[in-house]
MARLO-639806 format. One record per atom (N, C-alpha, C): residue number from 1; chain; atom name; x, y, z. Coordinates in steps of 0.2 Angstrom, whole numbers. Example, Ala and Ser with C-alpha at 12.3 -4.5 7.8 and 13.67 -1.06 7.14 Angstrom:
BEGIN
atom i 1; ch A; at N; east 66; north -28; up 39
atom i 1; ch A; at CA; east 62; north -22; up 39
atom i 1; ch A; at C; east 66; north -16; up 39
atom i 2; ch A; at N; east 64; north -11; up 35
atom i 2; ch A; at CA; east 68; north -5; up 36
atom i 2; ch A; at C; east 64; north 0; up 39
//
This chain:
BEGIN
atom i 1; ch A; at N; east -957; north 518; up -712
atom i 1; ch A; at CA; east -953; north 523; up -716
atom i 1; ch A; at C; east -958; north 527; up -721
atom i 2; ch A; at N; east -957; north 533; up -721
atom i 2; ch A; at CA; east -960; north 537; up -725
atom i 2; ch A; at C; east -958; north 537; up -733
atom i 3; ch A; at N; east -963; north 536; up -737
atom i 3; ch A; at CA; east -961; north 535; up -744
atom i 3; ch A; at C; east -963; north 541; up -748
atom i 4; ch A; at N; east -959; north 544; up -752
atom i 4; ch A; at CA; east -960; north 550; up -756
atom i 4; ch A; at C; east -958; north 549; up -763
atom i 5; ch A; at N; east -963; north 550; up -768
atom i 5; ch A; at CA; east -962; north 550; up -775
atom i 5; ch A; at C; east -959; north 557; up -777
atom i 6; ch A; at N; east -953; north 557; up -780
atom i 6; ch A; at CA; east -950; north 564; up -781
atom i 6; ch A; at C; east -950; north 565; up -789
atom i 7; ch A; at N; east -954; north 569; up -791
atom i 7; ch A; at CA; east -953; north 571; up -799
atom i 7; ch A; at C; east -948; north 577; up -800
atom i 8; ch A; at N; east -943; north 575; up -804
atom i 8; ch A; at CA; east -938; north 581; up -805
atom i 8; ch A; at C; east -937; north 581; up -813
atom i 9; ch A; at N; east -934; north 587; up -815
atom i 9; ch A; at CA; east -933; north 588; up -822
atom i 9; ch A; at C; east -926; north 589; up -823
atom i 10; ch A; at N; east -922; north 590; up -818
atom i 10; ch A; at CA; east -914; north 590; up -818
atom i 10; ch A; at C; east -911; north 587; up -812
atom i 11; ch A; at N; east -905; north 586; up -813
atom i 11; ch A; at CA; east -901; north 583; up -807
atom i 11; ch A; at C; east -902; north 587; up -800
atom i 12; ch A; at N; east -903; north 583; up -795
atom i 12; ch A; at CA; east -904; north 587; up -788
atom i 12; ch A; at C; east -897; north 590; up -787
atom i 13; ch A; at N; east -898; north 596; up -784
atom i 13; ch A; at CA; east -892; north 600; up -782
atom i 13; ch A; at C; east -891; north 597; up -774
atom i 14; ch A; at N; east -885; north 599; up -772
atom i 14; ch A; at CA; east -884; north 597; up -765
atom i 14; ch A; at C; east -889; north 600; up -760
atom i 15; ch A; at N; east -891; north 607; up -762
atom i 15; ch A; at CA; east -896; north 610; up -758
atom i 15; ch A; at C; east -903; north 607; up -758
atom i 16; ch A; at N; east -904; north 604; up -764
atom i 16; ch A; at CA; east -911; north 601; up -765
atom i 16; ch A; at C; east -911; north 594; up -761
atom i 17; ch A; at N; east -905; north 591; up -761
atom i 17; ch A; at CA; east -905; north 584; up -757
atom i 17; ch A; at C; east -905; north 586; up -750
atom i 18; ch A; at N; east -902; north 591; up -747
atom i 18; ch A; at CA; east -903; north 593; up -740
atom i 18; ch A; at C; east -910; north 594; up -739
atom i 19; ch A; at N; east -913; north 598; up -743
atom i 19; ch A; at CA; east -920; north 600; up -742
atom i 19; ch A; at C; east -925; north 595; up -742
atom i 20; ch A; at N; east -925; north 590; up -747
atom i 20; ch A; at CA; east -930; north 585; up -747
atom i 20; ch A; at C; east -929; north 580; up -742
atom i 21; ch A; at N; east -922; north 579; up -740
atom i 21; ch A; at CA; east -921; north 573; up -735
atom i 21; ch A; at C; east -922; north 576; up -728
atom i 22; ch A; at N; east -923; north 582; up -727
atom i 22; ch A; at CA; east -925; north 584; up -720
atom i 22; ch A; at C; east -932; north 587; up -719
atom i 23; ch A; at N; east -936; north 586; up -724
atom i 23; ch A; at CA; east -943; north 588; up -724
atom i 23; ch A; at C; east -947; north 585; up -718
atom i 24; ch A; at N; east -945; north 579; up -716
atom i 24; ch A; at CA; east -949; north 575; up -711
atom i 24; ch A; at C; east -945; north 574; up -705
atom i 25; ch A; at N; east -940; north 579; up -704
atom i 25; ch A; at CA; east -936; north 578; up -697
atom i 25; ch A; at C; east -932; north 572; up -697
atom i 26; ch A; at N; east -933; north 568; up -692
atom i 26; ch A; at CA; east -928; north 562; up -691
atom i 26; ch A; at C; east -931; north 556; up -693
atom i 27; ch A; at N; east -937; north 556; up -696
atom i 27; ch A; at CA; east -941; north 550; up -699
atom i 27; ch A; at C; east -937; north 548; up -705
atom i 28; ch A; at N; east -936; north 541; up -706
atom i 28; ch A; at CA; east -933; north 538; up -711
atom i 28; ch A; at C; east -937; north 539; up -717
atom i 29; ch A; at N; east -934; north 541; up -723
atom i 29; ch A; at CA; east -938; north 542; up -729
atom i 29; ch A; at C; east -935; north 538; up -735
atom i 30; ch A; at N; east -939; north 536; up -739
atom i 30; ch A; at CA; east -937; north 532; up -745
atom i 30; ch A; at C; east -940; north 536; up -751
atom i 31; ch A; at N; east -936; north 537; up -756
atom i 31; ch A; at CA; east -938; north 541; up -762
atom i 31; ch A; at C; east -938; north 536; up -768
atom i 32; ch A; at N; east -944; north 538; up -772
atom i 32; ch A; at CA; east -944; north 535; up -779
atom i 32; ch A; at C; east -944; north 541; up -783
atom i 33; ch A; at N; east -938; north 541; up -787
atom i 33; ch A; at CA; east -937; north 547; up -791
atom i 33; ch A; at C; east -939; north 546; up -798
atom i 34; ch A; at N; east -944; north 550; up -801
atom i 34; ch A; at CA; east -946; north 550; up -807
atom i 34; ch A; at C; east -943; north 556; up -811
atom i 35; ch A; at N; east -939; north 555; up -816
atom i 35; ch A; at CA; east -936; north 560; up -820
atom i 35; ch A; at C; east -940; north 561; up -826
atom i 36; ch A; at N; east -942; north 567; up -827
atom i 36; ch A; at CA; east -946; north 569; up -833
atom i 36; ch A; at C; east -941; north 574; up -837
atom i 37; ch A; at N; east -939; north 572; up -842
atom i 37; ch A; at CA; east -934; north 576; up -846
atom i 37; ch A; at C; east -938; north 582; up -848
atom i 38; ch A; at N; east -934; north 588; up -847
atom i 38; ch A; at CA; east -938; north 594; up -849
atom i 38; ch A; at C; east -940; north 595; up -856
atom i 39; ch A; at N; east -936; north 592; up -861
atom i 39; ch A; at CA; east -937; north 592; up -868
atom i 39; ch A; at C; east -944; north 588; up -869
atom i 40; ch A; at N; east -946; north 584; up -865
atom i 40; ch A; at CA; east -952; north 580; up -866
atom i 40; ch A; at C; east -958; north 583; up -863
atom i 41; ch A; at N; east -958; north 589; up -860
atom i 41; ch A; at CA; east -963; north 592; up -856
atom i 41; ch A; at C; east -967; north 596; up -861
atom i 42; ch A; at N; east -972; north 600; up -858
atom i 42; ch A; at CA; east -976; north 605; up -862
atom i 42; ch A; at C; east -973; north 609; up -867
atom i 43; ch A; at N; east -976; north 612; up -872
atom i 43; ch A; at CA; east -974; north 615; up -877
atom i 43; ch A; at C; east -968; north 620; up -876
atom i 44; ch A; at N; east -964; north 621; up -881
atom i 44; ch A; at CA; east -958; north 625; up -881
atom i 44; ch A; at C; east -959; north 632; up -879
atom i 45; ch A; at N; east -965; north 635; up -882
atom i 45; ch A; at CA; east -967; north 642; up -881
atom i 45; ch A; at C; east -968; north 643; up -874
atom i 46; ch A; at N; east -971; north 639; up -870
atom i 46; ch A; at CA; east -973; north 641; up -863
atom i 46; ch A; at C; east -966; north 641; up -859
atom i 47; ch A; at N; east -962; north 636; up -861
atom i 47; ch A; at CA; east -955; north 636; up -857
atom i 47; ch A; at C; east -951; north 642; up -859
atom i 48; ch A; at N; east -951; north 644; up -865
atom i 48; ch A; at CA; east -947; north 650; up -867
atom i 48; ch A; at C; east -950; north 656; up -863
atom i 49; ch A; at N; east -957; north 657; up -863
atom i 49; ch A; at CA; east -960; north 662; up -859
atom i 49; ch A; at C; east -958; north 662; up -852
atom i 50; ch A; at N; east -958; north 656; up -849
atom i 50; ch A; at CA; east -955; north 655; up -842
atom i 50; ch A; at C; east -948; north 658; up -841
atom i 51; ch A; at N; east -944; north 656; up -846
atom i 51; ch A; at CA; east -937; north 658; up -846
atom i 51; ch A; at C; east -936; north 665; up -846
atom i 52; ch A; at N; east -940; north 668; up -850
atom i 52; ch A; at CA; east -940; north 676; up -850
atom i 52; ch A; at C; east -942; north 679; up -844
atom i 53; ch A; at N; east -948; north 676; up -841
atom i 53; ch A; at CA; east -951; north 678; up -835
atom i 53; ch A; at C; east -946; north 678; up -829
atom i 54; ch A; at N; east -941; north 673; up -829
atom i 54; ch A; at CA; east -936; north 673; up -823
atom i 54; ch A; at C; east -930; north 676; up -825
atom i 55; ch A; at N; east -930; north 680; up -831
atom i 55; ch A; at CA; east -923; north 683; up -833
atom i 55; ch A; at C; east -918; north 679; up -836
atom i 56; ch A; at N; east -920; north 673; up -838
atom i 56; ch A; at CA; east -915; north 668; up -842
atom i 56; ch A; at C; east -916; north 669; up -849
atom i 57; ch A; at N; east -915; north 675; up -852
atom i 57; ch A; at CA; east -916; north 676; up -859
atom i 57; ch A; at C; east -912; north 671; up -863
atom i 58; ch A; at N; east -906; north 670; up -861
atom i 58; ch A; at CA; east -901; north 665; up -865
atom i 58; ch A; at C; east -904; north 658; up -865
atom i 59; ch A; at N; east -908; north 656; up -860
atom i 59; ch A; at CA; east -911; north 649; up -860
atom i 59; ch A; at C; east -917; north 649; up -865
atom i 60; ch A; at N; east -921; north 655; up -865
atom i 60; ch A; at CA; east -926; north 656; up -870
atom i 60; ch A; at C; east -924; north 655; up -877
atom i 61; ch A; at N; east -918; north 659; up -878
atom i 61; ch A; at CA; east -915; north 659; up -885
atom i 61; ch A; at C; east -913; north 652; up -887
atom i 62; ch A; at N; east -910; north 648; up -882
atom i 62; ch A; at CA; east -908; north 641; up -884
atom i 62; ch A; at C; east -913; north 636; up -884
atom i 63; ch A; at N; east -919; north 638; up -883
atom i 63; ch A; at CA; east -925; north 633; up -882
atom i 63; ch A; at C; east -925; north 628; up -888
atom i 64; ch A; at N; east -924; north 629; up -894
atom i 64; ch A; at CA; east -924; north 625; up -899
atom i 64; ch A; at C; east -918; north 620; up -899
atom i 65; ch A; at N; east -913; north 621; up -895
atom i 65; ch A; at CA; east -907; north 617; up -895
atom i 65; ch A; at C; east -907; north 612; up -890
atom i 66; ch A; at N; east -912; north 612; up -886
atom i 66; ch A; at CA; east -913; north 607; up -881
atom i 66; ch A; at C; east -915; north 600; up -884
atom i 67; ch A; at N; east -912; north 595; up -881
atom i 67; ch A; at CA; east -914; north 588; up -884
atom i 67; ch A; at C; east -921; north 586; up -882
atom i 68; ch A; at N; east -924; north 583; up -886
atom i 68; ch A; at CA; east -931; north 580; up -885
atom i 68; ch A; at C; east -931; north 573; up -887
atom i 69; ch A; at N; east -937; north 570; up -885
atom i 69; ch A; at CA; east -938; north 563; up -887
atom i 69; ch A; at C; east -933; north 559; up -885
atom i 70; ch A; at N; east -931; north 554; up -890
atom i 70; ch A; at CA; east -925; north 549; up -889
atom i 70; ch A; at C; east -919; north 553; up -887
atom i 71; ch A; at N; east -917; north 558; up -889
atom i 71; ch A; at CA; east -911; north 562; up -888
atom i 71; ch A; at C; east -911; north 564; up -881
atom i 72; ch A; at N; east -916; north 565; up -878
atom i 72; ch A; at CA; east -917; north 568; up -871
atom i 72; ch A; at C; east -916; north 562; up -866
atom i 73; ch A; at N; east -917; north 556; up -868
atom i 73; ch A; at CA; east -917; north 550; up -863
atom i 73; ch A; at C; east -910; north 549; up -860
atom i 74; ch A; at N; east -905; north 549; up -864
atom i 74; ch A; at CA; east -898; north 548; up -861
atom i 74; ch A; at C; east -896; north 553; up -855
atom i 75; ch A; at N; east -897; north 560; up -857
atom i 75; ch A; at CA; east -895; north 564; up -852
atom i 75; ch A; at C; east -900; north 564; up -846
atom i 76; ch A; at N; east -906; north 562; up -847
atom i 76; ch A; at CA; east -911; north 561; up -841
atom i 76; ch A; at C; east -909; north 555; up -837
atom i 77; ch A; at N; east -907; north 550; up -840
atom i 77; ch A; at CA; east -905; north 544; up -836
atom i 77; ch A; at C; east -899; north 546; up -832
atom i 78; ch A; at N; east -894; north 549; up -835
atom i 78; ch A; at CA; east -888; north 552; up -831
atom i 78; ch A; at C; east -890; north 556; up -825
atom i 79; ch A; at N; east -895; north 561; up -826
atom i 79; ch A; at CA; east -897; north 565; up -821
atom i 79; ch A; at C; east -901; north 561; up -815
atom i 80; ch A; at N; east -905; north 557; up -817
atom i 80; ch A; at CA; east -909; north 553; up -813
atom i 80; ch A; at C; east -904; north 548; up -808
atom i 81; ch A; at N; east -899; north 545; up -812
atom i 81; ch A; at CA; east -894; north 541; up -808
atom i 81; ch A; at C; east -890; north 545; up -803
atom i 82; ch A; at N; east -888; north 551; up -805
atom i 82; ch A; at CA; east -884; north 556; up -800
atom i 82; ch A; at C; east -889; north 558; up -794
atom i 83; ch A; at N; east -895; north 559; up -796
atom i 83; ch A; at CA; east -900; north 561; up -790
atom i 83; ch A; at C; east -901; north 555; up -785
atom i 84; ch A; at N; east -902; north 549; up -788
atom i 84; ch A; at CA; east -903; north 544; up -784
atom i 84; ch A; at C; east -896; north 542; up -780
atom i 85; ch A; at N; east -891; north 543; up -783
atom i 85; ch A; at CA; east -884; north 542; up -779
atom i 85; ch A; at C; east -884; north 547; up -773
atom i 86; ch A; at N; east -886; north 553; up -775
atom i 86; ch A; at CA; east -885; north 559; up -770
atom i 86; ch A; at C; east -890; north 558; up -764
atom i 87; ch A; at N; east -896; north 555; up -765
atom i 87; ch A; at CA; east -901; north 554; up -760
atom i 87; ch A; at C; east -898; north 548; up -756
atom i 88; ch A; at N; east -895; north 543; up -759
atom i 88; ch A; at CA; east -892; north 537; up -755
atom i 88; ch A; at C; east -886; north 539; up -751
atom i 89; ch A; at N; east -882; north 544; up -754
atom i 89; ch A; at CA; east -877; north 546; up -750
atom i 89; ch A; at C; east -879; north 550; up -744
atom i 90; ch A; at N; east -885; north 553; up -744
atom i 90; ch A; at CA; east -888; north 557; up -738
atom i 90; ch A; at C; east -891; north 552; up -733
atom i 91; ch A; at N; east -891; north 546; up -735
atom i 91; ch A; at CA; east -893; north 541; up -730
atom i 91; ch A; at C; east -900; north 538; up -731
atom i 92; ch A; at N; east -903; north 540; up -737
atom i 92; ch A; at CA; east -910; north 538; up -738
atom i 92; ch A; at C; east -910; north 532; up -743
atom i 93; ch A; at N; east -915; north 528; up -743
atom i 93; ch A; at CA; east -916; north 523; up -748
atom i 93; ch A; at C; east -919; north 527; up -754
atom i 94; ch A; at N; east -917; north 525; up -760
atom i 94; ch A; at CA; east -919; north 529; up -766
atom i 94; ch A; at C; east -918; north 524; up -772
atom i 95; ch A; at N; east -923; north 524; up -777
atom i 95; ch A; at CA; east -923; north 521; up -783
atom i 95; ch A; at C; east -926; north 526; up -788
atom i 96; ch A; at N; east -925; north 525; up -795
atom i 96; ch A; at CA; east -928; north 530; up -799
atom i 96; ch A; at C; east -929; north 527; up -806
atom i 97; ch A; at N; east -932; north 531; up -810
atom i 97; ch A; at CA; east -933; north 529; up -817
atom i 97; ch A; at C; east -935; north 535; up -821
atom i 98; ch A; at N; east -933; north 535; up -828
atom i 98; ch A; at CA; east -935; north 540; up -832
atom i 98; ch A; at C; east -942; north 539; up -835
atom i 99; ch A; at N; east -946; north 544; up -835
atom i 99; ch A; at CA; east -953; north 544; up -837
atom i 99; ch A; at C; east -954; north 548; up -843
atom i 100; ch A; at N; east -955; north 544; up -849
atom i 100; ch A; at CA; east -956; north 548; up -855
atom i 100; ch A; at C; east -963; north 548; up -857
atom i 101; ch A; at N; east -967; north 543; up -857
atom i 101; ch A; at CA; east -974; north 544; up -859
atom i 101; ch A; at C; east -979; north 544; up -853
atom i 102; ch A; at N; east -984; north 548; up -854
atom i 102; ch A; at CA; east -989; north 548; up -849
atom i 102; ch A; at C; east -987; north 549; up -842
atom i 103; ch A; at N; east -983; north 554; up -840
atom i 103; ch A; at CA; east -980; north 555; up -833
atom i 103; ch A; at C; east -985; north 555; up -828
atom i 104; ch A; at N; east -991; north 558; up -828
atom i 104; ch A; at CA; east -995; north 558; up -823
atom i 104; ch A; at C; east -998; north 551; up -822
atom i 105; ch A; at N; east -999; north 547; up -827
atom i 105; ch A; at CA; east -1002; north 540; up -826
atom i 105; ch A; at C; east -996; north 536; up -823
atom i 106; ch A; at N; east -990; north 537; up -825
atom i 106; ch A; at CA; east -985; north 534; up -821
atom i 106; ch A; at C; east -984; north 535; up -814
atom i 107; ch A; at N; east -985; north 542; up -813
atom i 107; ch A; at CA; east -984; north 544; up -806
atom i 107; ch A; at C; east -989; north 541; up -802
atom i 108; ch A; at N; east -996; north 541; up -804
atom i 108; ch A; at CA; east -1001; north 538; up -800
atom i 108; ch A; at C; east -1000; north 530; up -799
atom i 109; ch A; at N; east -997; north 527; up -804
atom i 109; ch A; at CA; east -996; north 520; up -804
atom i 109; ch A; at C; east -991; north 519; up -798
atom i 110; ch A; at N; east -985; north 523; up -798
atom i 110; ch A; at CA; east -980; north 522; up -794
atom i 110; ch A; at C; east -982; north 523; up -787
atom i 111; ch A; at N; east -986; north 528; up -786
atom i 111; ch A; at CA; east -989; north 530; up -779
atom i 111; ch A; at C; east -993; north 524; up -777
atom i 112; ch A; at N; east -997; north 521; up -781
atom i 112; ch A; at CA; east -1001; north 515; up -779
atom i 112; ch A; at C; east -997; north 509; up -777
atom i 113; ch A; at N; east -992; north 508; up -782
atom i 113; ch A; at CA; east -988; north 502; up -781
atom i 113; ch A; at C; east -984; north 502; up -774
atom i 114; ch A; at N; east -981; north 508; up -773
atom i 114; ch A; at CA; east -977; north 509; up -767
atom i 114; ch A; at C; east -980; north 511; up -761
atom i 115; ch A; at N; east -987; north 512; up -762
atom i 115; ch A; at CA; east -991; north 515; up -756
atom i 115; ch A; at C; east -987; north 521; up -753
atom i 116; ch A; at N; east -985; north 525; up -758
atom i 116; ch A; at CA; east -982; north 531; up -756
atom i 116; ch A; at C; east -986; north 536; up -752
atom i 117; ch A; at N; east -983; north 540; up -747
atom i 117; ch A; at CA; east -986; north 544; up -743
atom i 117; ch A; at C; east -987; north 551; up -746
atom i 118; ch A; at N; east -983; north 553; up -751
atom i 118; ch A; at CA; east -984; north 560; up -754
atom i 118; ch A; at C; east -980; north 560; up -761
atom i 119; ch A; at N; east -981; north 565; up -764
atom i 119; ch A; at CA; east -978; north 567; up -770
atom i 119; ch A; at C; east -974; north 573; up -769
atom i 120; ch A; at N; east -968; north 574; up -771
atom i 120; ch A; at CA; east -964; north 580; up -771
atom i 120; ch A; at C; east -963; north 582; up -778
atom i 121; ch A; at N; east -965; north 587; up -781
atom i 121; ch A; at CA; east -963; north 590; up -788
atom i 121; ch A; at C; east -958; north 595; up -787
atom i 122; ch A; at N; east -952; north 594; up -789
atom i 122; ch A; at CA; east -946; north 598; up -788
atom i 122; ch A; at C; east -944; north 601; up -795
atom i 123; ch A; at N; east -946; north 607; up -797
atom i 123; ch A; at CA; east -944; north 609; up -803
atom i 123; ch A; at C; east -942; north 617; up -803
atom i 124; ch A; at N; east -939; north 619; up -808
atom i 124; ch A; at CA; east -938; north 626; up -809
atom i 124; ch A; at C; east -945; north 630; up -809
atom i 125; ch A; at N; east -946; north 636; up -808
atom i 125; ch A; at CA; east -952; north 639; up -808
atom i 125; ch A; at C; east -954; north 639; up -816
atom i 126; ch A; at N; east -961; north 638; up -816
atom i 126; ch A; at CA; east -964; north 638; up -823
atom i 126; ch A; at C; east -970; north 642; up -822
atom i 127; ch A; at N; east -969; north 649; up -822
atom i 127; ch A; at CA; east -975; north 653; up -820
atom i 127; ch A; at C; east -981; north 653; up -825
atom i 128; ch A; at N; east -980; north 652; up -831
atom i 128; ch A; at CA; east -985; north 652; up -836
atom i 128; ch A; at C; east -989; north 646; up -835
atom i 129; ch A; at N; east -986; north 640; up -834
atom i 129; ch A; at CA; east -989; north 634; up -833
atom i 129; ch A; at C; east -993; north 634; up -826
atom i 130; ch A; at N; east -990; north 637; up -821
atom i 130; ch A; at CA; east -993; north 637; up -815
atom i 130; ch A; at C; east -999; north 641; up -815
atom i 131; ch A; at N; east -999; north 647; up -818
atom i 131; ch A; at CA; east -1004; north 651; up -819
atom i 131; ch A; at C; east -1010; north 648; up -822
atom i 132; ch A; at N; east -1009; north 644; up -827
atom i 132; ch A; at CA; east -1015; north 640; up -830
atom i 132; ch A; at C; east -1016; north 633; up -827
atom i 133; ch A; at N; east -1012; north 632; up -822
atom i 133; ch A; at CA; east -1013; north 625; up -818
atom i 133; ch A; at C; east -1011; north 619; up -823
atom i 134; ch A; at N; east -1006; north 620; up -827
atom i 134; ch A; at CA; east -1004; north 615; up -831
atom i 134; ch A; at C; east -997; north 612; up -829
atom i 135; ch A; at N; east -995; north 615; up -823
atom i 135; ch A; at CA; east -988; north 612; up -821
atom i 135; ch A; at C; east -990; north 605; up -817
atom i 136; ch A; at N; east -984; north 601; up -816
atom i 136; ch A; at CA; east -985; north 594; up -814
atom i 136; ch A; at C; east -989; north 594; up -807
atom i 137; ch A; at N; east -987; north 599; up -803
atom i 137; ch A; at CA; east -990; north 598; up -796
atom i 137; ch A; at C; east -997; north 599; up -796
atom i 138; ch A; at N; east -1000; north 605; up -800
atom i 138; ch A; at CA; east -1007; north 606; up -800
atom i 138; ch A; at C; east -1010; north 600; up -803
atom i 139; ch A; at N; east -1008; north 597; up -809
atom i 139; ch A; at CA; east -1011; north 592; up -812
atom i 139; ch A; at C; east -1011; north 585; up -808
atom i 140; ch A; at N; east -1005; north 584; up -804
atom i 140; ch A; at CA; east -1005; north 578; up -800
atom i 140; ch A; at C; east -1010; north 578; up -794
atom i 141; ch A; at N; east -1011; north 584; up -791
atom i 141; ch A; at CA; east -1016; north 585; up -786
atom i 141; ch A; at C; east -1022; north 582; up -787
atom i 142; ch A; at N; east -1024; north 582; up -793
atom i 142; ch A; at CA; east -1031; north 579; up -795
atom i 142; ch A; at C; east -1031; north 572; up -797
atom i 143; ch A; at N; east -1025; north 569; up -797
atom i 143; ch A; at CA; east -1024; north 562; up -800
atom i 143; ch A; at C; east -1021; north 557; up -795
atom i 144; ch A; at N; east -1017; north 559; up -791
atom i 144; ch A; at CA; east -1013; north 554; up -787
atom i 144; ch A; at C; east -1016; north 551; up -781
atom i 145; ch A; at N; east -1020; north 555; up -777
atom i 145; ch A; at CA; east -1023; north 553; up -771
atom i 145; ch A; at C; east -1019; north 553; up -765
atom i 146; ch A; at N; east -1013; north 557; up -765
atom i 146; ch A; at CA; east -1009; north 558; up -759
atom i 146; ch A; at C; east -1008; north 566; up -760
atom i 147; ch A; at N; east -1005; north 568; up -754
atom i 147; ch A; at CA; east -1003; north 575; up -754
atom i 147; ch A; at C; east -998; north 577; up -759
atom i 148; ch A; at N; east -998; north 582; up -762
atom i 148; ch A; at CA; east -993; north 584; up -767
atom i 148; ch A; at C; east -990; north 591; up -765
atom i 149; ch A; at N; east -983; north 591; up -764
atom i 149; ch A; at CA; east -979; north 596; up -762
atom i 149; ch A; at C; east -975; north 599; up -768
atom i 150; ch A; at N; east -976; north 606; up -770
atom i 150; ch A; at CA; east -972; north 609; up -775
atom i 150; ch A; at C; east -967; north 613; up -772
atom i 151; ch A; at N; east -961; north 611; up -774
atom i 151; ch A; at CA; east -954; north 614; up -772
atom i 151; ch A; at C; east -951; north 617; up -778
atom i 152; ch A; at N; east -947; north 622; up -777
atom i 152; ch A; at CA; east -943; north 625; up -783
atom i 152; ch A; at C; east -936; north 623; up -782
atom i 153; ch A; at N; east -933; north 620; up -787
atom i 153; ch A; at CA; east -926; north 617; up -787
atom i 153; ch A; at C; east -921; north 623; up -786
atom i 154; ch A; at N; east -915; north 621; up -784
atom i 154; ch A; at CA; east -910; north 626; up -783
atom i 154; ch A; at C; east -905; north 625; up -788
atom i 155; ch A; at N; east -901; north 630; up -790
atom i 155; ch A; at CA; east -895; north 630; up -794
atom i 155; ch A; at C; east -889; north 630; up -790
atom i 156; ch A; at N; east -884; north 627; up -793
atom i 156; ch A; at CA; east -877; north 627; up -789
atom i 156; ch A; at C; east -873; north 631; up -794
//
């Protein structure tokens, strides 16, 4: 069985589930979902600039309204649970957890513990972070020891 560590920042859409569950053809895949709450990521200014870059001016204006820290944990757990259920409904094995502190260290530990074959980082575009190689995929490539695939999440 092929094991993928899947880093997400919002619940998987049905398109995302179809996409990640068919990446390896007919091979059975298990997923370890790591939910990184958006409110706990890099600074708000970079996220606001990214929102403006993709035309989401309203999201940039609401940046300060986004829950962070302990307030972000409940919504993150719900999003992670929904994503795990969706992967299971698609016929895959899936478990998950919310990652609050040191996400790259946690990702590396999960990869090692599970003997994962790859990491998939599925997020909205973060152009500024990507340009400066501060996005999760760029940083993970130097840390986890397995191939890292960067995919853009879909909206429904």
